[in-house]
CHARMM-style PDB file with segment names, atoms N, HN, CA, C and O in Angstrom:
ATOM      1  N   MET     1       0.812  -1.212   0.024  1.00  0.00      PROA
ATOM      2  CA  MET     1      -0.091   0.126  -0.013  1.00  0.00      PROA
ATOM      3  C   MET     1       0.944   1.197   0.033  1.00  0.00      PROA
ATOM      4  O   MET     1       1.954   1.204   0.737  1.00  0.00      PROA
ATOM      5  N   ILE     2       0.520   2.175  -0.886  1.00  0.00      PROA
ATOM      6  HN  ILE     2      -0.299   2.170  -1.458  1.00  0.00      PROA
ATOM      7  CA  ILE     2       1.400   3.362  -0.966  1.00  0.00      PROA
ATOM      8  C   ILE     2       0.658   4.486  -0.128  1.00  0.00      PROA
ATOM      9  O   ILE     2      -0.558   4.675  -0.164  1.00  0.00      PROA
ATOM     10  N   LYS     3       1.617   5.243   0.675  1.00  0.00      PROA
ATOM     11  HN  LYS     3       2.605   5.090   0.705  1.00  0.00      PROA
ATOM     12  CA  LYS     3       1.266   6.189   1.622  1.00  0.00      PROA
ATOM     13  C   LYS     3       1.915   7.476   1.323  1.00  0.00      PROA
ATOM     14  O   LYS     3       2.874   7.474   0.550  1.00  0.00      PROA
ATOM     15  N   LYS     4       1.500   8.579   1.850  1.00  0.00      PROA
ATOM     16  HN  LYS     4       0.721   8.581   2.478  1.00  0.00      PROA
ATOM     17  CA  LYS     4       2.062   9.888   1.802  1.00  0.00      PROA
ATOM     18  C   LYS     4       3.549   9.687   2.449  1.00  0.00      PROA
ATOM     19  O   LYS     4       3.702   9.102   3.521  1.00  0.00      PROA
ATOM     20  N   GLY     5       4.602  10.216   1.711  1.00  0.00      PROA
ATOM     21  HN  GLY     5       4.478  10.691   0.840  1.00  0.00      PROA
ATOM     22  CA  GLY     5       5.903  10.265   2.178  1.00  0.00      PROA
ATOM     23  C   GLY     5       6.601   9.066   1.619  1.00  0.00      PROA
ATOM     24  O   GLY     5       7.813   9.002   1.825  1.00  0.00      PROA
ATOM     25  N   ASP     6       6.046   8.137   0.966  1.00  0.00      PROA
ATOM     26  HN  ASP     6       5.061   8.188   0.798  1.00  0.00      PROA
ATOM     27  CA  ASP     6       6.806   6.934   0.420  1.00  0.00      PROA
ATOM     28  C   ASP     6       7.651   7.283  -0.774  1.00  0.00      PROA
ATOM     29  O   ASP     6       7.289   8.225  -1.478  1.00  0.00      PROA
ATOM     30  N   LYS     7       8.711   6.633  -1.060  1.00  0.00      PROA
ATOM     31  HN  LYS     7       9.006   5.867  -0.488  1.00  0.00      PROA
ATOM     32  CA  LYS     7       9.587   6.830  -2.107  1.00  0.00      PROA
ATOM     33  C   LYS     7       8.944   5.872  -3.254  1.00  0.00      PROA
ATOM     34  O   LYS     7       8.742   4.695  -2.956  1.00  0.00      PROA
ATOM     35  N   VAL     8       8.655   6.286  -4.403  1.00  0.00      PROA
ATOM     36  HN  VAL     8       8.819   7.243  -4.645  1.00  0.00      PROA
ATOM     37  CA  VAL     8       8.153   5.350  -5.454  1.00  0.00      PROA
ATOM     38  C   VAL     8       8.901   5.506  -6.775  1.00  0.00      PROA
ATOM     39  O   VAL     8       9.511   6.533  -7.072  1.00  0.00      PROA
ATOM     40  N   SER     9       8.819   4.449  -7.530  1.00  0.00      PROA
ATOM     41  HN  SER     9       8.324   3.615  -7.289  1.00  0.00      PROA
ATOM     42  CA  SER     9       9.371   4.606  -8.950  1.00  0.00      PROA
ATOM     43  C   SER     9       8.156   4.358  -9.938  1.00  0.00      PROA
ATOM     44  O   SER     9       7.205   3.624  -9.670  1.00  0.00      PROA
ATOM     45  N   ILE    10       8.300   5.007 -11.012  1.00  0.00      PROA
ATOM     46  HN  ILE    10       9.072   5.604 -11.230  1.00  0.00      PROA
ATOM     47  CA  ILE    10       7.340   4.965 -12.046  1.00  0.00      PROA
ATOM     48  C   ILE    10       7.530   3.762 -13.052  1.00  0.00      PROA
ATOM     49  O   ILE    10       8.600   3.656 -13.651  1.00  0.00      PROA
ATOM     50  N   LEU    11       6.560   2.899 -13.237  1.00  0.00      PROA
ATOM     51  HN  LEU    11       5.690   2.985 -12.750  1.00  0.00      PROA
ATOM     52  CA  LEU    11       6.609   1.893 -14.092  1.00  0.00      PROA
ATOM     53  C   LEU    11       6.285   1.934 -15.527  1.00  0.00      PROA
ATOM     54  O   LEU    11       6.755   1.108 -16.309  1.00  0.00      PROA
ATOM     55  N   SER    12       5.473   2.902 -15.897  1.00  0.00      PROA
ATOM     56  HN  SER    12       5.091   3.573 -15.262  1.00  0.00      PROA
ATOM     57  CA  SER    12       5.190   3.050 -17.294  1.00  0.00      PROA
ATOM     58  C   SER    12       4.665   4.573 -17.605  1.00  0.00      PROA
ATOM     59  O   SER    12       4.208   5.251 -16.685  1.00  0.00      PROA
ATOM     60  N   GLY    13       4.740   5.012 -18.760  1.00  0.00      PROA
ATOM     61  HN  GLY    13       5.111   4.462 -19.508  1.00  0.00      PROA
ATOM     62  CA  GLY    13       4.293   6.366 -19.282  1.00  0.00      PROA
ATOM     63  C   GLY    13       5.626   7.143 -19.550  1.00  0.00      PROA
ATOM     64  O   GLY    13       6.723   6.599 -19.679  1.00  0.00      PROA
ATOM     65  N   ASN    14       5.398   8.403 -19.612  1.00  0.00      PROA
ATOM     66  HN  ASN    14       4.507   8.844 -19.508  1.00  0.00      PROA
ATOM     67  CA  ASN    14       6.511   9.362 -20.016  1.00  0.00      PROA
ATOM     68  C   ASN    14       7.561   9.373 -19.053  1.00  0.00      PROA
ATOM     69  O   ASN    14       8.735   9.474 -19.410  1.00  0.00      PROA
ATOM     70  N   TYR    15       7.185   9.265 -17.720  1.00  0.00      PROA
ATOM     71  HN  TYR    15       6.232   9.183 -17.430  1.00  0.00      PROA
ATOM     72  CA  TYR    15       8.187   9.376 -16.661  1.00  0.00      PROA
ATOM     73  C   TYR    15       8.844   7.954 -16.172  1.00  0.00      PROA
ATOM     74  O   TYR    15       9.398   7.824 -15.080  1.00  0.00      PROA
ATOM     75  N   LYS    16       8.711   6.989 -17.065  1.00  0.00      PROA
ATOM     76  HN  LYS    16       8.261   7.094 -17.952  1.00  0.00      PROA
ATOM     77  CA  LYS    16       9.116   5.756 -16.735  1.00  0.00      PROA
ATOM     78  C   LYS    16      10.578   5.637 -16.263  1.00  0.00      PROA
ATOM     79  O   LYS    16      11.489   6.145 -16.918  1.00  0.00      PROA
ATOM     80  N   GLY    17      10.799   4.940 -15.082  1.00  0.00      PROA
ATOM     81  HN  GLY    17      10.059   4.528 -14.550  1.00  0.00      PROA
ATOM     82  CA  GLY    17      12.204   4.830 -14.414  1.00  0.00      PROA
ATOM     83  C   GLY    17      12.530   5.943 -13.431  1.00  0.00      PROA
ATOM     84  O   GLY    17      13.457   5.860 -12.625  1.00  0.00      PROA
ATOM     85  N   ASN    18      11.725   6.983 -13.541  1.00  0.00      PROA
ATOM     86  HN  ASN    18      10.973   7.051 -14.196  1.00  0.00      PROA
ATOM     87  CA  ASN    18      11.916   8.060 -12.590  1.00  0.00      PROA
ATOM     88  C   ASN    18      11.441   7.643 -11.086  1.00  0.00      PROA
ATOM     89  O   ASN    18      10.598   6.765 -10.900  1.00  0.00      PROA
ATOM     90  N   THR    19      12.018   8.304 -10.125  1.00  0.00      PROA
ATOM     91  HN  THR    19      12.702   9.017 -10.277  1.00  0.00      PROA
ATOM     92  CA  THR    19      11.547   8.240  -8.727  1.00  0.00      PROA
ATOM     93  C   THR    19      11.244   9.539  -8.120  1.00  0.00      PROA
ATOM     94  O   THR    19      11.803  10.575  -8.481  1.00  0.00      PROA
ATOM     95  N   GLY    20      10.304   9.479  -7.143  1.00  0.00      PROA
ATOM     96  HN  GLY    20       9.850   8.637  -6.850  1.00  0.00      PROA
ATOM     97  CA  GLY    20       9.852  10.597  -6.490  1.00  0.00      PROA
ATOM     98  C   GLY    20       9.055  10.304  -5.176  1.00  0.00      PROA
ATOM     99  O   GLY    20       8.729   9.134  -4.980  1.00  0.00      PROA
ATOM    100  N   ILE    21       8.736  11.189  -4.322  1.00  0.00      PROA
ATOM    101  HN  ILE    21       9.001  12.140  -4.481  1.00  0.00      PROA
ATOM    102  CA  ILE    21       8.015  11.144  -3.065  1.00  0.00      PROA
ATOM    103  C   ILE    21       6.611  11.378  -3.212  1.00  0.00      PROA
ATOM    104  O   ILE    21       6.248  12.343  -3.884  1.00  0.00      PROA
ATOM    105  N   VAL    22       5.777  10.625  -2.676  1.00  0.00      PROA
ATOM    106  HN  VAL    22       6.072   9.840  -2.130  1.00  0.00      PROA
ATOM    107  CA  VAL    22       4.454  10.866  -2.751  1.00  0.00      PROA
ATOM    108  C   VAL    22       3.967  12.044  -1.740  1.00  0.00      PROA
ATOM    109  O   VAL    22       4.260  12.110  -0.547  1.00  0.00      PROA
ATOM    110  N   LEU    23       3.241  12.868  -2.397  1.00  0.00      PROA
ATOM    111  HN  LEU    23       3.003  12.814  -3.366  1.00  0.00      PROA
ATOM    112  CA  LEU    23       2.911  14.105  -1.771  1.00  0.00      PROA
ATOM    113  C   LEU    23       1.359  13.953  -1.247  1.00  0.00      PROA
ATOM    114  O   LEU    23       1.029  14.445  -0.168  1.00  0.00      PROA
ATOM    115  N   LYS    24       0.501  13.296  -2.013  1.00  0.00      PROA
ATOM    116  HN  LYS    24       0.768  12.897  -2.890  1.00  0.00      PROA
ATOM    117  CA  LYS    24      -0.841  13.165  -1.488  1.00  0.00      PROA
ATOM    118  C   LYS    24      -1.478  11.923  -2.223  1.00  0.00      PROA
ATOM    119  O   LYS    24      -1.160  11.643  -3.378  1.00  0.00      PROA
ATOM    120  N   VAL    25      -2.359  11.222  -1.521  1.00  0.00      PROA
ATOM    121  HN  VAL    25      -2.618  11.450  -0.583  1.00  0.00      PROA
ATOM    122  CA  VAL    25      -2.978   9.904  -2.168  1.00  0.00      PROA
ATOM    123  C   VAL    25      -4.504  10.121  -2.067  1.00  0.00      PROA
ATOM    124  O   VAL    25      -5.060  10.586  -1.071  1.00  0.00      PROA
ATOM    125  N   PHE    26      -5.111   9.742  -3.182  1.00  0.00      PROA
ATOM    126  HN  PHE    26      -4.659   9.364  -3.991  1.00  0.00      PROA
ATOM    127  CA  PHE    26      -6.546   9.700  -3.377  1.00  0.00      PROA
ATOM    128  C   PHE    26      -7.032   8.338  -3.434  1.00  0.00      PROA
ATOM    129  O   PHE    26      -7.178   7.858  -4.558  1.00  0.00      PROA
ATOM    130  N   PRO    27      -7.329   7.580  -2.351  1.00  0.00      PROA
ATOM    131  CA  PRO    27      -7.659   6.132  -2.365  1.00  0.00      PROA
ATOM    132  C   PRO    27      -8.914   5.852  -3.116  1.00  0.00      PROA
ATOM    133  O   PRO    27      -8.989   4.765  -3.690  1.00  0.00      PROA
ATOM    134  N   LYS    28      -9.897   6.677  -3.188  1.00  0.00      PROA
ATOM    135  HN  LYS    28      -9.836   7.559  -2.722  1.00  0.00      PROA
ATOM    136  CA  LYS    28     -11.145   6.464  -3.765  1.00  0.00      PROA
ATOM    137  C   LYS    28     -10.911   6.449  -5.357  1.00  0.00      PROA
ATOM    138  O   LYS    28     -11.534   5.665  -6.074  1.00  0.00      PROA
ATOM    139  N   LYS    29     -10.078   7.262  -5.806  1.00  0.00      PROA
ATOM    140  HN  LYS    29      -9.572   7.898  -5.224  1.00  0.00      PROA
ATOM    141  CA  LYS    29      -9.744   7.533  -7.165  1.00  0.00      PROA
ATOM    142  C   LYS    29      -8.540   6.647  -7.767  1.00  0.00      PROA
ATOM    143  O   LYS    29      -8.205   6.627  -8.951  1.00  0.00      PROA
ATOM    144  N   ASN    30      -7.947   5.908  -6.696  1.00  0.00      PROA
ATOM    145  HN  ASN    30      -8.219   5.924  -5.734  1.00  0.00      PROA
ATOM    146  CA  ASN    30      -6.750   5.149  -7.043  1.00  0.00      PROA
ATOM    147  C   ASN    30      -5.675   5.965  -7.650  1.00  0.00      PROA
ATOM    148  O   ASN    30      -5.024   5.491  -8.581  1.00  0.00      PROA
ATOM    149  N   LYS    31      -5.451   7.075  -7.227  1.00  0.00      PROA
ATOM    150  HN  LYS    31      -5.980   7.460  -6.470  1.00  0.00      PROA
ATOM    151  CA  LYS    31      -4.438   8.004  -7.800  1.00  0.00      PROA
ATOM    152  C   LYS    31      -3.527   8.627  -6.741  1.00  0.00      PROA
ATOM    153  O   LYS    31      -3.936   8.661  -5.580  1.00  0.00      PROA
ATOM    154  N   ALA    32      -2.385   9.096  -7.035  1.00  0.00      PROA
ATOM    155  HN  ALA    32      -2.054   9.068  -7.978  1.00  0.00      PROA
ATOM    156  CA  ALA    32      -1.459   9.812  -6.095  1.00  0.00      PROA
ATOM    157  C   ALA    32      -0.728  10.965  -6.844  1.00  0.00      PROA
ATOM    158  O   ALA    32      -0.497  10.923  -8.052  1.00  0.00      PROA
ATOM    159  N   ILE    33      -0.392  11.967  -6.050  1.00  0.00      PROA
ATOM    160  HN  ILE    33      -0.579  12.001  -5.068  1.00  0.00      PROA
ATOM    161  CA  ILE    33       0.413  13.064  -6.595  1.00  0.00      PROA
ATOM    162  C   ILE    33       1.939  12.676  -6.187  1.00  0.00      PROA
ATOM    163  O   ILE    33       2.215  12.359  -5.030  1.00  0.00      PROA
ATOM    164  N   VAL    34       2.879  12.722  -7.191  1.00  0.00      PROA
ATOM    165  HN  VAL    34       2.656  12.979  -8.131  1.00  0.00      PROA
ATOM    166  CA  VAL    34       4.207  12.346  -6.893  1.00  0.00      PROA
ATOM    167  C   VAL    34       5.043  13.664  -7.148  1.00  0.00      PROA
ATOM    168  O   VAL    34       4.755  14.349  -8.129  1.00  0.00      PROA
ATOM    169  N   GLN    35       5.979  14.012  -6.376  1.00  0.00      PROA
ATOM    170  HN  GLN    35       6.214  13.455  -5.579  1.00  0.00      PROA
ATOM    171  CA  GLN    35       6.810  15.165  -6.422  1.00  0.00      PROA
ATOM    172  C   GLN    35       7.597  14.990  -7.786  1.00  0.00      PROA
ATOM    173  O   GLN    35       8.213  13.949  -8.019  1.00  0.00      PROA
ATOM    174  N   GLY    36       7.552  16.065  -8.690  1.00  0.00      PROA
ATOM    175  HN  GLY    36       7.052  16.910  -8.500  1.00  0.00      PROA
ATOM    176  CA  GLY    36       8.311  16.234  -9.896  1.00  0.00      PROA
ATOM    177  C   GLY    36       7.777  15.337 -11.007  1.00  0.00      PROA
ATOM    178  O   GLY    36       8.412  15.358 -12.061  1.00  0.00      PROA
ATOM    179  N   ILE    37       6.709  14.555 -10.926  1.00  0.00      PROA
ATOM    180  HN  ILE    37       6.194  14.537 -10.069  1.00  0.00      PROA
ATOM    181  CA  ILE    37       6.248  13.757 -11.833  1.00  0.00      PROA
ATOM    182  C   ILE    37       4.888  14.183 -12.432  1.00  0.00      PROA
ATOM    183  O   ILE    37       4.028  14.610 -11.662  1.00  0.00      PROA
ATOM    184  N   ASN    38       4.647  14.097 -13.714  1.00  0.00      PROA
ATOM    185  HN  ASN    38       5.346  13.750 -14.340  1.00  0.00      PROA
ATOM    186  CA  ASN    38       3.365  14.396 -14.310  1.00  0.00      PROA
ATOM    187  C   ASN    38       2.993  15.878 -14.215  1.00  0.00      PROA
ATOM    188  O   ASN    38       1.853  16.215 -13.893  1.00  0.00      PROA
ATOM    189  N   ILE    39       4.056  16.852 -14.526  1.00  0.00      PROA
ATOM    190  HN  ILE    39       4.982  16.578 -14.787  1.00  0.00      PROA
ATOM    191  CA  ILE    39       3.965  18.259 -14.396  1.00  0.00      PROA
ATOM    192  C   ILE    39       3.357  18.835 -15.583  1.00  0.00      PROA
ATOM    193  O   ILE    39       3.775  18.498 -16.691  1.00  0.00      PROA
ATOM    194  N   ILE    40       2.351  19.726 -15.449  1.00  0.00      PROA
ATOM    195  HN  ILE    40       2.012  20.000 -14.549  1.00  0.00      PROA
ATOM    196  CA  ILE    40       1.845  20.415 -16.527  1.00  0.00      PROA
ATOM    197  C   ILE    40       2.037  22.054 -16.337  1.00  0.00      PROA
ATOM    198  O   ILE    40       2.429  22.479 -15.251  1.00  0.00      PROA
ATOM    199  N   LYS    41       1.806  22.774 -17.214  1.00  0.00      PROA
ATOM    200  HN  LYS    41       1.487  22.428 -18.097  1.00  0.00      PROA
ATOM    201  CA  LYS    41       1.797  24.302 -17.205  1.00  0.00      PROA
ATOM    202  C   LYS    41       0.485  24.781 -17.334  1.00  0.00      PROA
ATOM    203  O   LYS    41      -0.174  24.589 -18.356  1.00  0.00      PROA
ATOM    204  N   LYS    42       0.026  25.456 -16.256  1.00  0.00      PROA
ATOM    205  HN  LYS    42       0.561  25.611 -15.426  1.00  0.00      PROA
ATOM    206  CA  LYS    42      -1.355  25.983 -16.321  1.00  0.00      PROA
ATOM    207  C   LYS    42      -1.294  27.528 -16.503  1.00  0.00      PROA
ATOM    208  O   LYS    42      -0.607  28.207 -15.739  1.00  0.00      PROA
ATOM    209  N   HSD    43      -1.988  28.060 -17.480  1.00  0.00      PROA
ATOM    210  HN  HSD    43      -2.546  27.509 -18.100  1.00  0.00      PROA
ATOM    211  CA  HSD    43      -1.971  29.464 -17.657  1.00  0.00      PROA
ATOM    212  C   HSD    43      -2.952  30.186 -16.961  1.00  0.00      PROA
ATOM    213  O   HSD    43      -4.105  29.839 -17.215  1.00  0.00      PROA
ATOM    214  N   THR    44      -2.795  31.175 -16.082  1.00  0.00      PROA
ATOM    215  HN  THR    44      -1.858  31.457 -15.875  1.00  0.00      PROA
ATOM    216  CA  THR    44      -3.727  31.828 -15.208  1.00  0.00      PROA
ATOM    217  C   THR    44      -3.920  33.226 -15.556  1.00  0.00      PROA
ATOM    218  O   THR    44      -2.991  33.944 -15.925  1.00  0.00      PROA
ATOM    219  N   LYS    45      -5.237  33.651 -15.428  1.00  0.00      PROA
ATOM    220  HN  LYS    45      -5.992  33.067 -15.128  1.00  0.00      PROA
ATOM    221  CA  LYS    45      -5.587  35.100 -15.826  1.00  0.00      PROA
ATOM    222  C   LYS    45      -5.119  35.963 -14.512  1.00  0.00      PROA
ATOM    223  O   LYS    45      -4.959  35.432 -13.413  1.00  0.00      PROA
ATOM    224  N   PRO    46      -4.929  37.301 -14.750  1.00  0.00      PROA
ATOM    225  CA  PRO    46      -4.612  38.085 -13.575  1.00  0.00      PROA
ATOM    226  C   PRO    46      -5.825  38.191 -12.731  1.00  0.00      PROA
ATOM    227  O   PRO    46      -6.982  38.298 -13.138  1.00  0.00      PROA
ATOM    228  N   THR    47      -5.376  38.141 -11.385  1.00  0.00      PROA
ATOM    229  HN  THR    47      -4.437  38.053 -11.054  1.00  0.00      PROA
ATOM    230  CA  THR    47      -6.447  38.315 -10.329  1.00  0.00      PROA
ATOM    231  C   THR    47      -5.939  39.201  -9.308  1.00  0.00      PROA
ATOM    232  O   THR    47      -4.822  39.701  -9.446  1.00  0.00      PROA
ATOM    233  N   VAL    48      -6.718  39.465  -8.203  1.00  0.00      PROA
ATOM    234  HN  VAL    48      -7.625  39.059  -8.090  1.00  0.00      PROA
ATOM    235  CA  VAL    48      -6.367  40.538  -7.169  1.00  0.00      PROA
ATOM    236  C   VAL    48      -4.998  39.957  -6.530  1.00  0.00      PROA
ATOM    237  O   VAL    48      -4.075  40.735  -6.293  1.00  0.00      PROA
ATOM    238  N   GLU    49      -4.891  38.641  -6.269  1.00  0.00      PROA
ATOM    239  HN  GLU    49      -5.641  38.009  -6.461  1.00  0.00      PROA
ATOM    240  CA  GLU    49      -3.788  38.121  -5.678  1.00  0.00      PROA
ATOM    241  C   GLU    49      -2.619  38.195  -6.421  1.00  0.00      PROA
ATOM    242  O   GLU    49      -1.554  38.554  -5.919  1.00  0.00      PROA
ATOM    243  N   LYS    50      -2.765  37.838  -7.733  1.00  0.00      PROA
ATOM    244  HN  LYS    50      -3.630  37.547  -8.141  1.00  0.00      PROA
ATOM    245  CA  LYS    50      -1.515  37.808  -8.681  1.00  0.00      PROA
ATOM    246  C   LYS    50      -1.906  38.663  -9.832  1.00  0.00      PROA
ATOM    247  O   LYS    50      -2.430  38.184 -10.838  1.00  0.00      PROA
ATOM    248  N   PRO    51      -1.653  39.921  -9.686  1.00  0.00      PROA
ATOM    249  CA  PRO    51      -2.045  40.945 -10.765  1.00  0.00      PROA
ATOM    250  C   PRO    51      -1.525  40.528 -12.120  1.00  0.00      PROA
ATOM    251  O   PRO    51      -2.251  40.717 -13.096  1.00  0.00      PROA
ATOM    252  N   LYS    52      -0.327  39.975 -12.269  1.00  0.00      PROA
ATOM    253  HN  LYS    52       0.263  39.822 -11.476  1.00  0.00      PROA
ATOM    254  CA  LYS    52       0.263  39.680 -13.607  1.00  0.00      PROA
ATOM    255  C   LYS    52      -0.292  38.405 -14.181  1.00  0.00      PROA
ATOM    256  O   LYS    52      -0.201  38.231 -15.396  1.00  0.00      PROA
ATOM    257  N   GLY    53      -0.859  37.498 -13.415  1.00  0.00      PROA
ATOM    258  HN  GLY    53      -0.933  37.639 -12.428  1.00  0.00      PROA
ATOM    259  CA  GLY    53      -1.194  36.275 -13.917  1.00  0.00      PROA
ATOM    260  C   GLY    53      -0.085  35.357 -14.166  1.00  0.00      PROA
ATOM    261  O   GLY    53       0.758  35.283 -13.272  1.00  0.00      PROA
ATOM    262  N   GLY    54       0.080  34.606 -15.269  1.00  0.00      PROA
ATOM    263  HN  GLY    54      -0.604  34.667 -15.995  1.00  0.00      PROA
ATOM    264  CA  GLY    54       1.256  33.809 -15.544  1.00  0.00      PROA
ATOM    265  C   GLY    54       1.010  32.412 -15.835  1.00  0.00      PROA
ATOM    266  O   GLY    54      -0.124  31.957 -15.985  1.00  0.00      PROA
ATOM    267  N   ILE    55       2.120  31.703 -15.919  1.00  0.00      PROA
ATOM    268  HN  ILE    55       3.041  32.073 -15.798  1.00  0.00      PROA
ATOM    269  CA  ILE    55       2.232  30.343 -16.100  1.00  0.00      PROA
ATOM    270  C   ILE    55       2.566  29.578 -14.796  1.00  0.00      PROA
ATOM    271  O   ILE    55       3.600  29.908 -14.215  1.00  0.00      PROA
ATOM    272  N   LEU    56       1.863  28.673 -14.320  1.00  0.00      PROA
ATOM    273  HN  LEU    56       1.024  28.406 -14.793  1.00  0.00      PROA
ATOM    274  CA  LEU    56       2.121  27.936 -13.161  1.00  0.00      PROA
ATOM    275  C   LEU    56       2.502  26.464 -13.461  1.00  0.00      PROA
ATOM    276  O   LEU    56       1.834  25.846 -14.291  1.00  0.00      PROA
ATOM    277  N   LYS    57       3.554  25.867 -12.820  1.00  0.00      PROA
ATOM    278  HN  LYS    57       4.096  26.369 -12.147  1.00  0.00      PROA
ATOM    279  CA  LYS    57       3.774  24.455 -13.022  1.00  0.00      PROA
ATOM    280  C   LYS    57       3.207  23.723 -11.897  1.00  0.00      PROA
ATOM    281  O   LYS    57       3.491  24.044 -10.743  1.00  0.00      PROA
ATOM    282  N   LYS    58       2.351  22.670 -12.191  1.00  0.00      PROA
ATOM    283  HN  LYS    58       2.121  22.409 -13.128  1.00  0.00      PROA
ATOM    284  CA  LYS    58       1.559  21.848 -11.291  1.00  0.00      PROA
ATOM    285  C   LYS    58       1.647  20.465 -11.556  1.00  0.00      PROA
ATOM    286  O   LYS    58       1.620  20.059 -12.718  1.00  0.00      PROA
ATOM    287  N   GLU    59       1.764  19.600 -10.462  1.00  0.00      PROA
ATOM    288  HN  GLU    59       1.786  19.930  -9.518  1.00  0.00      PROA
ATOM    289  CA  GLU    59       1.766  18.221 -10.582  1.00  0.00      PROA
ATOM    290  C   GLU    59       0.321  17.650 -10.669  1.00  0.00      PROA
ATOM    291  O   GLU    59      -0.556  18.087  -9.923  1.00  0.00      PROA
ATOM    292  N   LEU    60       0.090  16.728 -11.532  1.00  0.00      PROA
ATOM    293  HN  LEU    60       0.802  16.373 -12.137  1.00  0.00      PROA
ATOM    294  CA  LEU    60      -1.322  16.163 -11.659  1.00  0.00      PROA
ATOM    295  C   LEU    60      -1.209  14.599 -11.053  1.00  0.00      PROA
ATOM    296  O   LEU    60      -0.138  13.997 -10.981  1.00  0.00      PROA
ATOM    297  N   PRO    61      -2.296  14.137 -10.699  1.00  0.00      PROA
ATOM    298  CA  PRO    61      -2.333  12.837 -10.046  1.00  0.00      PROA
ATOM    299  C   PRO    61      -1.852  11.684 -11.168  1.00  0.00      PROA
ATOM    300  O   PRO    61      -1.978  11.884 -12.376  1.00  0.00      PROA
ATOM    301  N   ILE    62      -1.377  10.653 -10.703  1.00  0.00      PROA
ATOM    302  HN  ILE    62      -1.274  10.491  -9.722  1.00  0.00      PROA
ATOM    303  CA  ILE    62      -0.923   9.500 -11.542  1.00  0.00      PROA
ATOM    304  C   ILE    62      -1.517   8.226 -10.960  1.00  0.00      PROA
ATOM    305  O   ILE    62      -1.450   8.042  -9.745  1.00  0.00      PROA
ATOM    306  N   HSD    63      -2.059   7.394 -11.712  1.00  0.00      PROA
ATOM    307  HN  HSD    63      -2.113   7.544 -12.699  1.00  0.00      PROA
ATOM    308  CA  HSD    63      -2.680   6.126 -11.297  1.00  0.00      PROA
ATOM    309  C   HSD    63      -1.706   5.198 -10.434  1.00  0.00      PROA
ATOM    310  O   HSD    63      -0.540   4.979 -10.766  1.00  0.00      PROA
ATOM    311  N   LEU    64      -2.306   4.686  -9.305  1.00  0.00      PROA
ATOM    312  HN  LEU    64      -3.252   4.864  -9.036  1.00  0.00      PROA
ATOM    313  CA  LEU    64      -1.474   3.850  -8.508  1.00  0.00      PROA
ATOM    314  C   LEU    64      -0.836   2.461  -9.229  1.00  0.00      PROA
ATOM    315  O   LEU    64       0.163   1.894  -8.787  1.00  0.00      PROA
ATOM    316  N   SER    65      -1.484   2.077 -10.247  1.00  0.00      PROA
ATOM    317  HN  SER    65      -2.296   2.538 -10.606  1.00  0.00      PROA
ATOM    318  CA  SER    65      -1.021   0.917 -10.916  1.00  0.00      PROA
ATOM    319  C   SER    65       0.395   1.243 -11.583  1.00  0.00      PROA
ATOM    320  O   SER    65       1.196   0.335 -11.805  1.00  0.00      PROA
ATOM    321  N   LYS    66       0.650   2.482 -11.871  1.00  0.00      PROA
ATOM    322  HN  LYS    66      -0.001   3.219 -11.691  1.00  0.00      PROA
ATOM    323  CA  LYS    66       1.904   2.911 -12.480  1.00  0.00      PROA
ATOM    324  C   LYS    66       3.007   3.103 -11.548  1.00  0.00      PROA
ATOM    325  O   LYS    66       4.114   3.418 -11.985  1.00  0.00      PROA
ATOM    326  N   LEU    67       2.796   2.935 -10.262  1.00  0.00      PROA
ATOM    327  HN  LEU    67       1.896   2.679  -9.907  1.00  0.00      PROA
ATOM    328  CA  LEU    67       3.583   3.245  -9.113  1.00  0.00      PROA
ATOM    329  C   LEU    67       4.215   1.923  -8.553  1.00  0.00      PROA
ATOM    330  O   LEU    67       3.542   0.893  -8.505  1.00  0.00      PROA
ATOM    331  N   LYS    68       5.446   1.965  -8.154  1.00  0.00      PROA
ATOM    332  HN  LYS    68       5.993   2.802  -8.193  1.00  0.00      PROA
ATOM    333  CA  LYS    68       5.959   0.795  -7.325  1.00  0.00      PROA
ATOM    334  C   LYS    68       6.728   1.360  -6.214  1.00  0.00      PROA
ATOM    335  O   LYS    68       7.569   2.237  -6.412  1.00  0.00      PROA
ATOM    336  N   LYS    69       6.454   0.860  -4.981  1.00  0.00      PROA
ATOM    337  HN  LYS    69       5.771   0.148  -4.820  1.00  0.00      PROA
ATOM    338  CA  LYS    69       7.138   1.373  -3.754  1.00  0.00      PROA
ATOM    339  C   LYS    69       8.618   0.909  -3.783  1.00  0.00      PROA
ATOM    340  O   LYS    69       8.969  -0.230  -4.092  1.00  0.00      PROA
ATOM    341  N   GLU    70       9.373   1.835  -3.458  1.00  0.00      PROA
ATOM    342  HN  GLU    70       9.088   2.760  -3.207  1.00  0.00      PROA
ATOM    343  CA  GLU    70      10.913   1.520  -3.341  1.00  0.00      PROA
ATOM    344  C   GLU    70      11.114   0.957  -1.908  1.00  0.00      PROA
ATOM    345  O   GLU    70      10.495   1.368  -0.926  1.00  0.00      PROA
ATOM    346  N   LYS    71      12.005   0.014  -1.895  1.00  0.00      PROA
ATOM    347  HN  LYS    71      12.508  -0.320  -2.692  1.00  0.00      PROA
ATOM    348  CA  LYS    71      12.514  -0.573  -0.629  1.00  0.00      PROA
ATOM    349  C   LYS    71      13.566   0.376   0.058  1.00  0.00      PROA
ATOM    350  O   LYS    71      14.473   0.918  -0.574  1.00  0.00      PROA
ATOM    351  N   GLU    72      13.391   0.506   1.219  1.00  0.00      PROA
ATOM    352  HN  GLU    72      12.655   0.066   1.732  1.00  0.00      PROA
ATOM    353  CA  GLU    72      14.234   1.520   1.864  1.00  0.00      PROA
ATOM    354  C   GLU    72      15.541   0.950   2.425  1.00  0.00      PROA
ATOM    355  OT1 GLU    72      16.344   1.690   2.993  1.00  0.00      PROA
TER     356      GLU     72
END
């Protein structure tokens, strides 16, 4: 079972062979967010908090079947 803080390796997809630390797990959706894996660029409009707007880098969830827990 994969939990928050575990070190995992990616088994398939664009990030195959990479490793990272689990930041958050969504058990009902069978997905997890891994640090530095599955990053997208999200374009944001200007708001009161960020007057310039800009491009944010964000990690998206990845399916648990593509993850393998590393032995410590």
